[in-house]
LUMLUM-220724 format. One record per residue: x, y, z of N, C-alpha, C in turn. Coordinates in pm, whole numbers, plus 50000, padded with zeros to 5 digits. Layout:
! LUMLUM-220724
<rec n_east="X" n_north="Y" n_up="Z" ca_east="X" ca_north="Y" ca_up="Z" c_east="X" c_north="Y" c_up="Z"/>
...
***
This chain:
! LUMLUM-220724
<rec n_east="50092" n_north="49866" n_up="50007" ca_east="50008" ca_north="50016" ca_up="50011" c_east="50107" c_north="50114" c_up="50016"/>
<rec n_east="50075" n_north="50219" n_up="49899" ca_east="50131" ca_north="50368" ca_up="49887" c_east="50100" c_north="50461" c_up="50001"/>
<rec n_east="50213" n_north="50515" n_up="50057" ca_east="50200" ca_north="50629" ca_up="50168" c_east="50053" c_north="50690" c_up="50162"/>
<rec n_east="50040" n_north="50753" n_up="50042" ca_east="49899" ca_north="50787" ca_up="50023" c_east="49785" c_north="50736" c_up="50048"/>
<rec n_east="49746" n_north="50593" n_up="50036" ca_east="49677" ca_north="50481" ca_up="50062" c_east="49671" c_north="50472" c_up="50197"/>
<rec n_east="49769" n_north="50472" n_up="50272" ca_east="49779" ca_north="50422" ca_up="50401" c_east="49707" c_north="50564" c_up="50485"/>
<rec n_east="49762" n_north="50699" n_up="50427" ca_east="49716" ca_north="50789" ca_up="50497" c_east="49582" c_north="50807" c_up="50470"/>
<rec n_east="49521" n_north="50776" n_up="50362" ca_east="49349" ca_north="50774" ca_up="50391" c_east="49311" c_north="50688" c_up="50427"/>
<rec n_east="49361" n_north="50576" n_up="50405" ca_east="49272" ca_north="50451" ca_up="50507" c_east="49279" c_north="50530" c_up="50659"/>
<rec n_east="49402" n_north="50563" n_up="50726" ca_east="49413" ca_north="50618" ca_up="50851" c_east="49311" c_north="50724" c_up="50885"/>
<rec n_east="49271" n_north="50822" n_up="50801" ca_east="49143" ca_north="50932" ca_up="50826" c_east="49053" c_north="50902" c_up="50805"/>
<rec n_east="48998" n_north="50800" n_up="50666" ca_east="48886" ca_north="50746" ca_up="50703" c_east="48845" c_north="50704" c_up="50818"/>
<rec n_east="48897" n_north="50566" n_up="50892" ca_east="48935" ca_north="50533" ca_up="51002" c_east="48887" c_north="50633" c_up="51116"/>
<rec n_east="48939" n_north="50749" n_up="51130" ca_east="48923" ca_north="50836" ca_up="51251" c_east="48807" c_north="50881" c_up="51214"/>
<rec n_east="48733" n_north="50895" n_up="51068" ca_east="48614" ca_north="50982" ca_up="51057" c_east="48515" c_north="50959" c_up="51095"/>
<rec n_east="48489" n_north="50939" n_up="51185" ca_east="48336" ca_north="50935" ca_up="51250" c_east="48330" c_north="50982" c_up="51437"/>
<rec n_east="48271" n_north="51004" n_up="51462" ca_east="48241" ca_north="51115" ca_up="51581" c_east="48305" c_north="51053" c_up="51711"/>
<rec n_east="48201" n_north="50912" n_up="51679" ca_east="48267" ca_north="50780" ca_up="51787" c_east="48398" c_north="50759" c_up="51801"/>
<rec n_east="48438" n_north="50730" n_up="51673" ca_east="48586" ca_north="50664" ca_up="51666" c_east="48667" c_north="50823" c_up="51712"/>
<rec n_east="48631" n_north="50935" n_up="51659" ca_east="48725" ca_north="51016" ca_up="51701" c_east="48712" c_north="51076" c_up="51866"/>
<rec n_east="48646" n_north="51036" n_up="51923" ca_east="48607" ca_north="51098" ca_up="52061" c_east="48698" c_north="50962" c_up="52097"/>
<rec n_east="48702" n_north="50835" n_up="52096" ca_east="48760" ca_north="50721" ca_up="52128" c_east="48866" c_north="50753" c_up="52103"/>
<rec n_east="48985" n_north="50771" n_up="51993" ca_east="49061" ca_north="50830" ca_up="51977" c_east="49154" c_north="50944" c_up="52079"/>
<rec n_east="49048" n_north="51033" n_up="52092" ca_east="49091" ca_north="51133" ca_up="52168" c_east="49120" c_north="51117" c_up="52305"/>
<rec n_east="49055" n_north="51027" n_up="52358" ca_east="49044" ca_north="50931" ca_up="52510" c_east="49175" c_north="50840" c_up="52479"/>
<rec n_east="49164" n_north="50759" n_up="52373" ca_east="49314" ca_north="50666" ca_up="52370" c_east="49427" c_north="50747" c_up="52398"/>
<rec n_east="49428" n_north="50894" n_up="52351" ca_east="49534" ca_north="50991" ca_up="52370" c_east="49590" c_north="51002" c_up="52458"/>
<rec n_east="49520" n_north="50980" n_up="52593" ca_east="49520" ca_north="51028" ca_up="52716" c_east="49554" c_north="50933" c_up="52796"/>
<rec n_east="49535" n_north="50822" n_up="52770" ca_east="49537" ca_north="50682" ca_up="52846" c_east="49504" c_north="50600" c_up="52748"/>
<rec n_east="49551" n_north="50415" n_up="52809" ca_east="49519" ca_north="50294" ca_up="52744" c_east="49374" c_north="50313" c_up="52811"/>
<rec n_east="49254" n_north="50256" n_up="52753" ca_east="49161" ca_north="50169" ca_up="52775" c_east="49081" c_north="50086" c_up="52718"/>
<rec n_east="49036" n_north="49992" n_up="52829" ca_east="48968" ca_north="49922" ca_up="52801" c_east="48847" c_north="49929" c_up="52711"/>
<rec n_east="48753" n_north="49802" n_up="52650" ca_east="48591" ca_north="49854" ca_up="52606" c_east="48480" c_north="49924" c_up="52697"/>
<rec n_east="48547" n_north="49820" n_up="52798" ca_east="48436" ca_north="49847" ca_up="52947" c_east="48413" c_north="50008" c_up="52958"/>
<rec n_east="48576" n_north="50091" n_up="52986" ca_east="48592" ca_north="50229" ca_up="53006" c_east="48596" c_north="50275" c_up="52875"/>
<rec n_east="48525" n_north="50219" n_up="52815" ca_east="48495" ca_north="50368" ca_up="52679" c_east="48336" c_north="50345" c_up="52679"/>
<rec n_east="48289" n_north="50225" n_up="52723" ca_east="48154" ca_north="50204" ca_up="52702" c_east="48063" c_north="50343" c_up="52787"/>
<rec n_east="48166" n_north="50306" n_up="52948" ca_east="48122" ca_north="50376" ca_up="53040" c_east="48105" c_north="50535" c_up="53001"/>
<rec n_east="48189" n_north="50640" n_up="52898" ca_east="48211" ca_north="50752" ca_up="52866" c_east="48153" c_north="50762" c_up="52741"/>
<rec n_east="48108" n_north="50673" n_up="52636" ca_east="48021" ca_north="50663" ca_up="52561" c_east="47882" c_north="50634" c_up="52531"/>
<rec n_east="47865" n_north="50549" n_up="52608" ca_east="47721" ca_north="50481" ca_up="52678" c_east="47661" c_north="50416" c_up="52527"/>
<rec n_east="47732" n_north="50352" n_up="52424" ca_east="47674" ca_north="50293" ca_up="52303" c_east="47700" c_north="50094" c_up="52359"/>
<rec n_east="47610" n_north="50071" n_up="52250" ca_east="47607" ca_north="49942" ca_up="52244" c_east="47781" c_north="49888" c_up="52219"/>
<rec n_east="47844" n_north="49777" n_up="52309" ca_east="47990" ca_north="49738" ca_up="52329" c_east="48005" c_north="49684" c_up="52197"/>
<rec n_east="47895" n_north="49619" n_up="52109" ca_east="47978" ca_north="49571" ca_up="51974" c_east="47969" c_north="49664" c_up="51869"/>
<rec n_east="47931" n_north="49776" n_up="51887" ca_east="47970" ca_north="49886" ca_up="51839" c_east="48063" c_north="49965" c_up="51884"/>
<rec n_east="48118" n_north="49986" n_up="51951" ca_east="48241" ca_north="49972" ca_up="52017" c_east="48345" c_north="49889" c_up="51949"/>
<rec n_east="48300" n_north="49761" n_up="51932" ca_east="48408" ca_north="49656" ca_up="51910" c_east="48448" c_north="49689" c_up="51816"/>
<rec n_east="48338" n_north="49755" n_up="51698" ca_east="48362" ca_north="49743" ca_up="51561" c_east="48393" c_north="49862" c_up="51519"/>
<rec n_east="48395" n_north="49995" n_up="51606" ca_east="48487" ca_north="50084" ca_up="51581" c_east="48641" c_north="50075" c_up="51617"/>
<rec n_east="48622" n_north="49971" n_up="51751" ca_east="48802" ca_north="49956" ca_up="51756" c_east="48821" c_north="49829" c_up="51621"/>
<rec n_east="48736" n_north="49762" n_up="51608" ca_east="48872" ca_north="49659" ca_up="51519" c_east="48860" c_north="49775" c_up="51384"/>
<rec n_east="48803" n_north="49855" n_up="51281" ca_east="48842" ca_north="49954" ca_up="51217" c_east="48928" c_north="50028" c_up="51234"/>
<rec n_east="48987" n_north="50067" n_up="51340" ca_east="49074" ca_north="50176" ca_up="51378" c_east="49208" c_north="50056" c_up="51368"/>
<rec n_east="49179" n_north="49958" n_up="51415" ca_east="49303" ca_north="49852" ca_up="51442" c_east="49355" c_north="49843" c_up="51321"/>
<rec n_east="49250" n_north="49779" n_up="51240" ca_east="49295" ca_north="49747" ca_up="51104" c_east="49385" c_north="49850" c_up="50970"/>
<rec n_east="49311" n_north="49985" n_up="51036" ca_east="49422" ca_north="50074" ca_up="50927" c_east="49506" c_north="50129" c_up="51017"/>
<rec n_east="49563" n_north="50056" n_up="51119" ca_east="49672" ca_north="50121" ca_up="51172" c_east="49680" c_north="50242" c_up="51262"/>
<rec n_east="49592" n_north="50286" n_up="51315" ca_east="49525" ca_north="50400" ca_up="51421" c_east="49570" c_north="50368" c_up="51536"/>
<rec n_east="49486" n_north="50235" n_up="51576" ca_east="49546" ca_north="50211" ca_up="51696" c_east="49609" c_north="50072" c_up="51725"/>
<rec n_east="49623" n_north="49992" n_up="51862" ca_east="49701" ca_north="49906" ca_up="51888" c_east="49633" c_north="49865" c_up="52009"/>
<rec n_east="49628" n_north="49721" n_up="52014" ca_east="49605" ca_north="49647" ca_up="52134" c_east="49674" c_north="49590" c_up="52203"/>
<rec n_east="49624" n_north="49548" n_up="52289" ca_east="49777" ca_north="49407" ca_up="52404" c_east="49661" c_north="49376" c_up="52575"/>
<rec n_east="49676" n_north="49286" n_up="52552" ca_east="49593" ca_north="49187" ca_up="52644" c_east="49705" c_north="49202" c_up="52792"/>
<rec n_east="49608" n_north="49341" n_up="52913" ca_east="49698" ca_north="49302" ca_up="53020" c_east="49598" c_north="49297" c_up="53120"/>
<rec n_east="49637" n_north="49099" n_up="53175" ca_east="49524" ca_north="49067" ca_up="53249" c_east="49422" c_north="49006" c_up="53206"/>
<rec n_east="49332" n_north="49032" n_up="53272" ca_east="49204" ca_north="48957" ca_up="53186" c_east="49138" c_north="49113" c_up="53095"/>
<rec n_east="49223" n_north="49214" n_up="53042" ca_east="49167" ca_north="49261" ca_up="52976" c_east="49251" c_north="49282" c_up="52879"/>
<rec n_east="49165" n_north="49372" n_up="52755" ca_east="49231" ca_north="49421" ca_up="52623" c_east="49236" c_north="49576" c_up="52630"/>
<rec n_east="49337" n_north="49619" n_up="52632" ca_east="49315" ca_north="49749" ca_up="52682" c_east="49381" c_north="49802" c_up="52471"/>
<rec n_east="49337" n_north="49918" n_up="52469" ca_east="49358" ca_north="49983" ca_up="52339" c_east="49420" c_north="50127" c_up="52329"/>
<rec n_east="49559" n_north="50136" n_up="52216" ca_east="49617" ca_north="50265" ca_up="52253" c_east="49616" c_north="50314" c_up="52116"/>
<rec n_east="49708" n_north="50435" n_up="52114" ca_east="49734" ca_north="50463" ca_up="51973" c_east="49871" c_north="50416" c_up="51915"/>
<rec n_east="49856" n_north="50401" n_up="51795" ca_east="49992" ca_north="50337" ca_up="51719" c_east="50122" c_north="50445" c_up="51754"/>
<rec n_east="50215" n_north="50401" n_up="51773" ca_east="50326" ca_north="50432" ca_up="51748" c_east="50370" c_north="50523" c_up="51632"/>
<rec n_east="50285" n_north="50442" n_up="51543" ca_east="50320" ca_north="50529" ca_up="51405" c_east="50346" c_north="50693" c_up="51342"/>
<rec n_east="50498" n_north="50707" n_up="51309" ca_east="50452" ca_north="50901" ca_up="51341" c_east="50339" c_north="50952" c_up="51250"/>
<rec n_east="50318" n_north="50914" n_up="51136" ca_east="50188" ca_north="50995" ca_up="51100" c_east="50030" c_north="50988" c_up="51184"/>
<rec n_east="50011" n_north="50851" n_up="51275" ca_east="49891" ca_north="50882" ca_up="51324" c_east="49941" c_north="50988" c_up="51485"/>
<rec n_east="50061" n_north="50959" n_up="51563" ca_east="50074" ca_north="51054" ca_up="51616" c_east="50055" c_north="51197" c_up="51566"/>
<rec n_east="50081" n_north="51274" n_up="51483" ca_east="50072" ca_north="51341" ca_up="51401" c_east="49930" c_north="51384" c_up="51350"/>
<rec n_east="49826" n_north="51293" n_up="51302" ca_east="49725" ca_north="51319" ca_up="51290" c_east="49651" c_north="51349" c_up="51443"/>
<rec n_east="49651" n_north="51259" n_up="51525" ca_east="49621" ca_north="51266" ca_up="51612" c_east="49611" c_north="51440" c_up="51737"/>
<rec n_east="49790" n_north="51474" n_up="51678" ca_east="49772" ca_north="51595" ca_up="51750" c_east="49757" c_north="51685" c_up="51691"/>
<rec n_east="49736" n_north="51658" n_up="51589" ca_east="49598" ca_north="51800" ca_up="51481" c_east="49509" c_north="51787" c_up="51539"/>
<rec n_east="49434" n_north="51691" n_up="51534" ca_east="49270" ca_north="51700" ca_up="51568" c_east="49240" c_north="51710" c_up="51735"/>
<rec n_east="49352" n_north="51667" n_up="51806" ca_east="49323" ca_north="51714" ca_up="51948" c_east="49350" c_north="51895" c_up="51972"/>
<rec n_east="49447" n_north="51921" n_up="51883" ca_east="49474" ca_north="52096" ca_up="51872" c_east="49354" c_north="52167" c_up="51838"/>
<rec n_east="49247" n_north="52083" n_up="51729" ca_east="49139" ca_north="52128" ca_up="51708" c_east="49033" c_north="52150" c_up="51754"/>
<rec n_east="49032" n_north="51994" n_up="51842" ca_east="48925" ca_north="51994" ca_up="51972" c_east="48929" c_north="52012" c_up="52065"/>
<rec n_east="49066" n_north="52097" n_up="52110" ca_east="49076" ca_north="52108" ca_up="52253" c_east="48998" c_north="52191" c_up="52353"/>
<rec n_east="48895" n_north="52252" n_up="52255" ca_east="48794" ca_north="52331" ca_up="52358" c_east="48641" c_north="52310" c_up="52310"/>
<rec n_east="48641" n_north="52170" n_up="52268" ca_east="48512" ca_north="52106" ca_up="52208" c_east="48454" c_north="52052" c_up="52374"/>
<rec n_east="48321" n_north="52092" n_up="52397" ca_east="48240" ca_north="52016" ca_up="52555" c_east="48253" c_north="51925" c_up="52562"/>
<rec n_east="48204" n_north="51846" n_up="52437" ca_east="48213" ca_north="51677" ca_up="52461" c_east="48339" c_north="51607" c_up="52495"/>
<rec n_east="48411" n_north="51692" n_up="52391" ca_east="48568" ca_north="51615" ca_up="52404" c_east="48643" c_north="51621" c_up="52557"/>
<rec n_east="48630" n_north="51750" n_up="52613" ca_east="48676" ca_north="51764" ca_up="52753" c_east="48580" c_north="51708" c_up="52862"/>
<rec n_east="48473" n_north="51670" n_up="52813" ca_east="48382" ca_north="51603" ca_up="52946" c_east="48448" c_north="51452" c_up="52902"/>
<rec n_east="48454" n_north="51410" n_up="52755" ca_east="48528" ca_north="51256" ca_up="52815" c_east="48621" c_north="51269" c_up="52863"/>
<rec n_east="48731" n_north="51363" n_up="52836" ca_east="48865" ca_north="51350" ca_up="52898" c_east="48884" c_north="51380" c_up="53097"/>
<rec n_east="48757" n_north="51394" n_up="53104" ca_east="48710" ca_north="51443" ca_up="53248" c_east="48683" c_north="51349" c_up="53270"/>
<rec n_east="48583" n_north="51277" n_up="53245" ca_east="48547" ca_north="51142" ca_up="53245" c_east="48618" c_north="51033" c_up="53303"/>
<rec n_east="48725" n_north="50984" n_up="53175" ca_east="48836" ca_north="50862" ca_up="53197" c_east="48940" c_north="50909" c_up="53303"/>
<rec n_east="48961" n_north="51044" n_up="53366" ca_east="49007" ca_north="51094" ca_up="53464" c_east="48989" c_north="50967" c_up="53582"/>
<rec n_east="48819" n_north="50963" n_up="53595" ca_east="48759" ca_north="50893" ca_up="53735" c_east="48733" c_north="50745" c_up="53743"/>
<rec n_east="48772" n_north="50686" n_up="53574" ca_east="48749" ca_north="50537" ca_up="53537" c_east="48843" c_north="50450" c_up="53635"/>
<rec n_east="48796" n_north="50317" n_up="53666" ca_east="48838" ca_north="50234" ca_up="53712" c_east="48800" c_north="50097" c_up="53691"/>
<rec n_east="48865" n_north="50040" n_up="53564" ca_east="48859" ca_north="49896" ca_up="53532" c_east="48757" c_north="49833" c_up="53590"/>
<rec n_east="48823" n_north="49818" n_up="53704" ca_east="48775" ca_north="49656" ca_up="53795" c_east="48603" c_north="49730" c_up="53799"/>
<rec n_east="48557" n_north="49849" n_up="53861" ca_east="48432" ca_north="49911" ca_up="53884" c_east="48356" c_north="49881" c_up="53720"/>
<rec n_east="48414" n_north="49963" n_up="53599" ca_east="48373" ca_north="49937" ca_up="53482" c_east="48335" c_north="49805" c_up="53419"/>
<rec n_east="48402" n_north="49720" n_up="53491" ca_east="48369" ca_north="49527" ca_up="53405" c_east="48228" c_north="49571" c_up="53541"/>
<rec n_east="48228" n_north="49558" n_up="53638" ca_east="48125" ca_north="49517" ca_up="53700" c_east="47972" c_north="49585" c_up="53663"/>
<rec n_east="47982" n_north="49722" n_up="53623" ca_east="47911" ca_north="49744" ca_up="53539" c_east="47819" c_north="49715" c_up="53426"/>
<rec n_east="47913" n_north="49599" n_up="53390" ca_east="47835" ca_north="49536" ca_up="53249" c_east="47776" c_north="49416" c_up="53273"/>
<rec n_east="47825" n_north="49351" n_up="53384" ca_east="47730" ca_north="49247" ca_up="53443" c_east="47573" c_north="49257" c_up="53496"/>
***
């Protein structure tokens, strides 16, 4: 895949309101699906679909930590640049700021209990 094709795929993978919110949250700290659910409040299957699309495009990576799979942005310099630009544009967005405030108080164990 050419560099331009790769860039287009990454941008497409982020070009959705919920995926953009997820990327913004992941730029602050690694999160598991239940933590993302606690903030977005959308169906787990939808969250998983968003994560799969972004992972396939190389925007995010996943890693098993204990009983959780946690997600974080890719180390790719292009991804870092795209996320940095988006963060700058959305720095004063009330919804993004609210998401960032919420993730600071999340605890994986508590989020997982709420899913049961």
